[in-house]
Structure formats: C-alpha cells, structure tokens
LOSE-930494 format. One record per residue (C-alpha): x, y, z negated; residue in three letters. Coordinates in steps of 0.25 Angstrom, whole numbers, plus 5000, padded with zeros to 4 digits. Example, Ala and Ser with C-alpha at 12.3 -4.5 7.8 and 13.67 -1.06 7.14 Angstrom:
504949824969ALA/505549964971SER/
//
This chain:
492150094877MET/492250164864SER/492550284857VAL/493550294846ALA/493150314832PRO/493450454826SER/493850484812ASN/492850604812SER/491450604810SER/490750634824LYS/489350614828PRO/488950494836GLN/489250514851LEU/488150474863PRO/488550324866GLY/489450304854ILE/489250194845CYS/489450294832ALA/490050144824ASN/491050084834CYS/491150194844TYR/490650104855ALA/490050164868ALA/488650134867LEU/487750094880PRO/486550194881ARG/485450174872ARG/486150044866GLN/485550024851PRO/486749964847PHE/488149964848CYS/488849834856SER/489949854848GLN/489649874833CYS/488249844834GLY/487749974827GLN/486550044830SER/486750154840THR/485750244833PRO/486450304822THR/485550414817HIS/485250444804VAL/484050364799PRO/482950424792GLY/482050374780ALA/481050284788PHE/482350224795GLU/482950184783PHE/481650114777VAL/481450054791HIS/482749994791GLU/482549944775LEU/481149884780LEU/481649814792THR/482949774790HIS/483149764773TYR/481549714769ILE/481449664781ALA/480049714784LEU/480049684798GLU/479149614807GLY/479749464806SER/479549484790LEU/477849454792TRP/478249334799ARG/479249284790THR/478449304779LEU/477249244783ARG/478149124787ARG/478949144773LEU/477549144765PHE/476649024772LEU/477848944778SER/478748894768PRO/480148854773GLY/479648914787TYR/480549014787LEU/481948934781THR/481548834792LEU/481448934804GLU/482748994799TRP/483448874799LEU/482848824812ASN/483648974819GLY/482249054820ARG/482549174812ARG/482349294820THR/480849304818GLN/481049294803TYR/481649364794VAL/483049314788PRO/482949234774PRO/484049324769LEU/483149454772ARG/481949404769LEU/482349354754TYR/482949494752LEU/481549574757THR/480749484748ALA/481649494736SER/481949644738ILE/480449674740LEU/480049584727PHE/481149644717PHE/480749784723LEU/479249774721VAL/479449694706LEU/480449814702LYS/479049914704PHE/478149824699SER/477349814686THR/476849644692VAL/478149584686ILE/478949644672GLN/480149574668ILE/480349644655SER/479349574642ALA/479649724637ILE/478149774637ASP/478349924638PRO/476949954635ALA/476849884621ALA/478149954616LEU/478350094612PRO/479250174620ASP/480650154612ARG/481750114611PRO/481649944609LEU/482649964598GLY/481650054590GLU/480549964592LEU/481149854587GLY/481349764597MET/482649674595ARG/482249584606ASP/482049604620VAL/481349514630ASN/482349514643LEU/481349424651ILE/480349334648ASP/480549174650PHE/479349124646GLY/478749064634ASN/479248924637THR/480348854629GLY/481448884642PHE/480849024642GLY/481149034628GLN/482448954627ALA/482949064637ILE/482449174629ASP/483449114616GLN/484649114626TRP/484449254629LEU/484449284617ALA/485749344613SER/485449414627THR/484149484623ARG/484849534609GLU/485849604617ARG/484949674625LEU/484149694615SER/485149804609ARG/485349844623ARG/483949904626ILE/483749944613ALA/483650074618THR/482650064629MET/481250084627THR/480349964631PRO/480150024645THR/481350054647GLN/481849904644ALA/480649854652ALA/481149924663ALA/482649904662PHE/482249744660LEU/481449734672ASN/482449804679ASP/483549714675PHE/482949594680TYR/482249644694LEU/483649694698SER/484449574695ARG/483249474698ALA/483449494714SER/484949464715TYR/484749364705THR/483649304713MET/484549304726PHE/485749244719PHE/484749134716LEU/484449104729LEU/485549034733PRO/485448944723PHE/483948904726TYR/484648864740ALA/485748784733LEU/484748704725LEU/484048684739VAL/485348644744LYS/485548544733LEU/484248484733ALA/484448464749TYR/485848424748ARG/485748294755LYS/485348384767ARG/486348434775ASP/485748574775ILE/486648694773ALA/486548794760PHE/486048914770GLY/484948844773ALA/484448834759HIS/484648994756VAL/483849024768VAL/482748934761PHE/483048984748ALA/482949124754LEU/481649094761HIS/481049034748ALA/481449164740HIS/480849244750ALA/479549204748PHE/479749204733LEU/479949334733PHE/478949374743ALA/477949304736LEU/478449364723LEU/478449514729LEU/476849494733LEU/476649444717LEU/477149574713ALA/476149644719LEU/474849664710PRO/474249544713TRP/473149484705PRO/473749394695GLY/473149264698MET/473949294712LEU/475349254705GLU/474749124699THR/474149084712LEU/475449104720VAL/476749084711LEU/476348934712PRO/476548934726LEU/478048954726VAL/478548824722PRO/477648764733LEU/478248864743TYR/479648834741PHE/479248674741LEU/478548684753LEU/479748774759ALA/480748674757MET/479948564762GLN/479848624775ARG/481448664775VAL/482048544769TYR/480848434773GLY/480848294766GLY/479948224758ARG/479048304749TRP/479348244736THR/480848264738ALA/480448414741THR/479648454729LEU/480748374720LEU/481848464727ARG/480948574725ALA/480548564710ALA/482148544707ALA/482548664715ILE/481348744706ALA/481948694693VAL/483348714696ALA/483048874703TYR/482248894690GLY/483248864681ILE/484248954690GLY/483349074689PHE/483049054674ILE/484749034673VAL/484849174683SER/483749244674MET/484449214662ILE/485949264667GLY/485149394672LEU/484449414657THR/485849384652GLY/486449494660SER/485349594657LEU/485949624643VAL/487249704651PHE/486149784659ALA/485449844648ALA/
//
C-alpha cells in the first residue's frame, strides 16, 4: 500500500515513508521500497560530526584493525580484499581517501613542511617588487644536476610569475605558493594512483590479473604512504624521518612480494623499475602543476 505524493509541503505522516510514500511497518528503521532511513528529523551538530567521522573519515571500529594490518602486514589487506574477506576492514578507496584527506588537512595547518622557498622572516614586510626580487623560486627541486635542469626548464614560467606576484609581500607570496601546491597536490596524487596501478600491471603483464586488483594494491600502498606521512607531519624529533622514510621502499617491496609472489630477485627488479617510472611521472606532474601556477596568481 502506498500513498500518492502531494505537491504541497506537508509534515511526515506516521507510518508513511517521507521519500516514496510507501507504508512502513512499525519500528522499521529503513523503507523497504526506497531504502531511506525512516527517522527524518533534522540532525544536530553532534550528529553531523558523527556522520562525518563514521562514514567519510572512517573512524570506526574496523579502522583500528585495518591500520594494524596496514602498518604491520604489507600486502595483507590487498590479499584479504581479493579473497573476498572485506567487511571486517575499511574499504580500500575509503581508506585511501581518509589517509590523504587527513594528511593534507594536517599539512595545511602544520609548520613542519613548507613548500615555498621564500622565507618571510628573513625579508622586510614590503612588496617583492620593491625589494628588488626579480626571481621567485617556485619550488626547491634540489641542488642536483637534474634539479637544476628542471629549474632552467621553468625559467620562463618563473619570470612570468614574478611579474604577477611582484605586488605581494613575502608573507603573502609564501602563503600563496604553499596554498596553491597543497590545494592541488591531493588531486595530483589521486590521478597518479591509476598510473601506479598501470605500472604494476605492466610489470606483471604476463599474468592474468585484472586491472582492478592492481588498483586495490595501489590504494593500499598509497594509503600506507599517506598514513606514514601523516604521522611524520606531527612535531616528532628530527631523527624520526631519517629512520622511517627509508622503510617506505622496503614496505612496497614486501607488499608486492606478498600479493604477487614469485622470486625475490624478480620482485626486486620489478619494484625498482616501478619506482623509477613512478618517480618520473611524479616529477612530470609537478612540473605541469608548477607551469599552471602562472595562471593562478
């Protein structure tokens, strides 16, 4: 039995679904016709926060079980998902989004990592043009020959950008550069994720493995990376980064060996080739992102 919808705005009738107007058995939490939750009261602020934490940030009971496996058992979550054991763990995509969102949110308000090479504390609070700064260092690619080559490649972009932000003070310019990269880095990493999965697919091209399985592996691997970076973004002693970061390639290697198997020598060669190709892809994406910076100023 159902009730025909009305064009007029009326309060919800007891025992009637407010969405599809189907009859509701007593104390039924969801409508059997459309699936909508039967309580339709306006949620309070606490309920909104609870919804955000449990459904979008994934702070639920299974998260702690998932994080334990993610950190201590490389590749375990991917195997569990591929073998159909999924309900007891946070889904791969949600886990990745949770880790990346929290990481970039913390990074935005953290002083541990600063993208811009401009140091406002070392310069007067005057427009860059008045300070005679004709060159703006967009991002520090290092003092290696490769990094210097990238800087030369971006010379024309830097010149155009310098003219655009000449009216900014050092504080404004540094904030602009940091906000630009941090606001777009999450999207860049998200689009690099299928690229990483494609590299893994090519590395194991002789095996009959669906591309979706490689995507799940990439989601778990990147979720670990963001979760680790999230921890390192906190004010820990400086030596912690030196000790932990070298473990990242080892983690990826162990995860790949557990998920795909095979000889260790072959796995090591595949992991090295994937790391080099992925690193090149990351640098190219950063160059493209830096080139678009001139249009955002």
